[in-house]
N, C-alpha and C positions, 0 to 999 in steps of 0.2 A: 571127681567134682562133682560131675555131672551124674555119674550111677547114683556117688552119694544121695543128691535131691529125688532121684524116678525111685528108690527104695524107701528111702522117709514116708514119697508119696504114698508108693504100692502099702507100706504098714501102717498110715496109719485109714486110712481108707477098710484094710481087713481089722481097725479095731473098732471103724462108726460101726461095722457089717457085724463083725463077733457083741460088738454093746447088744445091736437093734434082736441079734439072735437073740440073746439074752432075759430077752418079754418075750419071744415066742418060739424061740428052738426052733424055727425052720431051714432047713438043714439047706445048703450049700455044696452043692457035687455029692451029693445022700451024705455029708457029714452034717452032725449036729453040735449042738453047740461048743461041748469037752472038745471033738475032733476039731473043729473049726479054732478052735483055743488054742490045742496045738501047734495047729499049722500056722498060726501069727504067732506064737511066743518063738516058736525059730524063726520066722521071717524078724521080729523084728530084732532078736540076737542078732542074727545076722548083719542087720543094717549097721544097729548100732557098734559092733565090732568094726562093720567096713568106714565109719567115721571115727574112731579110734585112732585104728590104721595107718587112713590118711592122714594124719597131725601126726603119727608119732613117723611113719613115712618123709613126711615133706621136711618134717622137724631135721631128720637126722641129715640128708640134703641140703637142706640149710648150713646144720652144721659142717658137712665135710665142703660146700663151696664158699662158705668163710673162711675155713683150716687152707683149701686150694689157692685159691684169690687172694689170701691176706689180707682177710679184710678183718674189722675189730670185733671183740664179740658180741656187738649191740645187737646184731640181728638175731644171733641165736639166742638172747636173750628175749627178744621181743617175739621168736617163735615158743622159747618154754612159758612166759608170761602166758599168752594164746592158750594153752594148755592147759594152763592152770586157771583159764575163763570159763575151758569146755569140759572139762574131768567131775569137778563137784557135781555139778548137776546133772551128767548128764550118770554117772556112777548112782547119786540118789537114786534117778529115773530107773532104771535097771535096778534097783533094790524095791521099787514099788509094786514096777510089771513080775520082779519076781513071787511078790508078795499073791499078786493081782490072778499069777496062773498056778500058783497054788491053789488061793480060794477057788477057784472054778471046783477045783473037784469038790471041797466042802461043800460048796454049794448041789451039788450031782448030787449026794450022799446023804442032804438034809443035813445037815451040822450048823449048818450059816442059811438062815434068811437070806433070799435071795435078793434085796433092798438094798439089805448089808454093800452087798458087794455088787450093787449097781454102783452103791454111792459111791466107795472105793473107786470102783470103774473110773467113772466122770473124772477122779482128782488125778490119777493116772494118767486121765488122757487129756487133760489141761496142762500137768505137769509138763506130758509128751510134749504140746505144744511150743510151751514155758522154754525147753533145750532146744526145738525145732528153731526158734527164734534164734537164741543164743549161740547155736552151729552155723547159722545162715551169716551172722556177723564176724563170727571169727574166720568162715570160709573167707571173707569181705578184705579181712583183716590180713588174711593169710595172701591170699595175691598180692596184696598191695605190696605186704613185704617182702615177697617171691621177685616182683619188679621192679621195688626200689635197689633187690638188692645188684638184682644182673641188669642195673643200670639204665633200663627201657624207661622207670619214671623216678622223679623225684625226690624223695620222702619229705611231707607235709609235716613234721615234726619240727 
């Protein structure tokens, strides 16, 4: 989970640098805007895949734990509900970012005005921040669920 937070921060910083680079095209490690956006794209998709697999993995663990310890299905149901909260906005953001990463090539070949790309970039970053808030809430609820399921804390519901 900590790795998800660290990678999300690194991705956010890379997105901010790439946005600044879209105005002045200053090089980062001899990489122009298009090249740095390819790096940012790979970093972004790795991070979001990591977050998805975290929730998939903990969901499987919750299901196995409840079956092994003969607990009711409510813990597994709550785990599924968490995924229903996080996956739709996360997948929408992935779609937005795919569009953004494709547009970088259109801007580079002068097919799309730079200001349109930058406007869409702002929208993508704002939506990225929104999903990070949702992910944070879901990480907290997931941790509370696991602690409650293992008997460390009592349920608040």
